[in-house]
N, C-alpha and C positions, 0 to 999 in steps of 0.2 A: 697817367701815359694816355695820350688818343690815338686811335688807329684807325684807318680807312682800309678798305677791303674792298674791291671791283671785282663783278663776277661776271662773265659774258657767255652766252651759249646760243645756241639756235635749236629749236625745236623742229621735228614734223610740220609740214603744214596742217596736219587734221588734228594736231594736239595741241596749237598754238591758244586758240580758245580755251580749253582746259587748264594750260599754263596758265592764261591770265586770272580765270577765275580764282586759281589757289594760290596766286599773288595776290589777287585782293581780298583774299579770306586771312593772309597774313596782316594787312595793315588795317583791316577789322581789328582784327586783337589787338596791332598794338594801337588804333585809337581807344580801345577800351583800356587798356593796360598802363598808356601814356610813361614808356620807361624815361629815367632820366637818363640826360649825357649821351641822347641817342637820336642821330637824321639816318634816313632809310629813304631811298629814293628808287623806284623799276622806272624802267623805259622801256617799249616795247617798238623797235625798229621798222623803218617804212619800209623793208624787205617782207613784216608779217609774222617772221618767225624767230628772229634774233630779239634776246633781252638781255640788259645790261641793270646790275644792281648795284647801287652805290650803298655802303653803308659804314659810318663815321661815329664811333661810340669812343666812351672812356674807359679805360683798363682793358687789362687782359681778357675777360671774358664777354664774349657777343651777347646781348641781350636777346638775339632772335635765337638762337640756342634753346632758350627754356619755351619757347612759343609752341604748344602742340599746332596748331597750325601751320607754323615752319618745317614740324617735322612731319606733317600732312605733305607739305608741298614737296617736300625733299624725296619722300618716299618713292615714287615712281618715276625722277627727274630724269635720271639717266635713260630711261625706255623713251621719254617723250624726247628726245635730241636725237640730232645726225651730226652737231657739234655737240661734244660734253662741257660741262661746265667748267672755266678755267678761272679760277680766282687767284688774284694778285693783291699785297698789299701796295700801298699807294703813298705818297705825300702830299700836301699841300703846298702846291707852290704859289699860288694866289688864287681867291676868290672873291668875286662880286657881287653883291646883293643875292647872296644865295638864299634858296628857300629852304635848303635841306636841314 
């Protein structure tokens, strides 16, 4: 079974750089561990404080949940936000030349 989870939130302007740094640490961990059956992409939107994460993984367990860097990222996320994270599951309708 394949799952797609999309999370969108908006950080305070003074917390956007810290949030980016914490997200980059998650990607560094993923690059080191290279979990199978997963793709993950994060976008920082043009308003400078909004972020959108796309996670696509096989199975029920999200591999991110096992990463210490992801736990660190999540630790104070709500405190960095002015719009809290809003996760939702999604179904892929189509994809063209996806890099994820």
